[in-house]
C-alpha positions, 0 to 999 in steps of 0.5 A, a space after each residue: 500500500 502506497 502512503 500519502 504524505 498526510 496518511 504518513 503524518 497521521 501514522 507518525 502522530 498515532 505512533 507517537 501517542 502510543 509510544 508515550 502511553 507505553 513509556 508511562 506503562 513501562 515506568 509503572 511496570 518497572 516499579 511493580 516488577 522491582 517490588 515483585 508484585 506481578 498481580 498489580 503488573 498483570 492489568 498493565 501487561 494486558 494494556 501494554 500488549 494492546 499498545 504493542 498491537 496498535 503500534 504494529 498495526 499503525 507502523 505498518 499502515 494497516 487497518 486495525 480490524 483486519 490485519 494479521 501479523 504476517 501482513 506486517 512488512 516491518 516487525 521484530 524477528 520472531 514476533 509471533 513466537 515472542 508474543 505467544 510467550 508473553 500472552 501465555 505468561 504475562 505475569 513473568 518478569 521475562 515476559 515484560 522484558 521481552 515486550 519491552 524489547 519488541 517495542 524497542 525493535 519495532 520503534 527502530 524499524 519504524 524510525 528507519 521506515 520514517 527516514 526512508 519515506 522522508 528521503 524518498 519524498 524529498 527527491 525530485 522525480 
């Protein structure tokens, strides 16, 4: 799917909002896991998983209601297996660390895609 300049900027704004909410969530999760309180971390982990899904969809310019991870052009390595692990064990510290890594990897790939898009659109045809 070819992106237009306005849809690109819309996606960047959506991703920025998602990443801001993730940072808040991440800070709270850090505290809960530091205090070994996985019960309080559980609802935040569920919200963080929703945020990651939104991030994946938005950063790939896909429709949220009809997408599959395999449809994503930019995604972290082994994202399906890693998400399965996190979803099956959301109270584990390792699941939290894995989710944080997924966010970091997807953020890097989105930044790369953003630079490529801007460079491509600045070139005269």
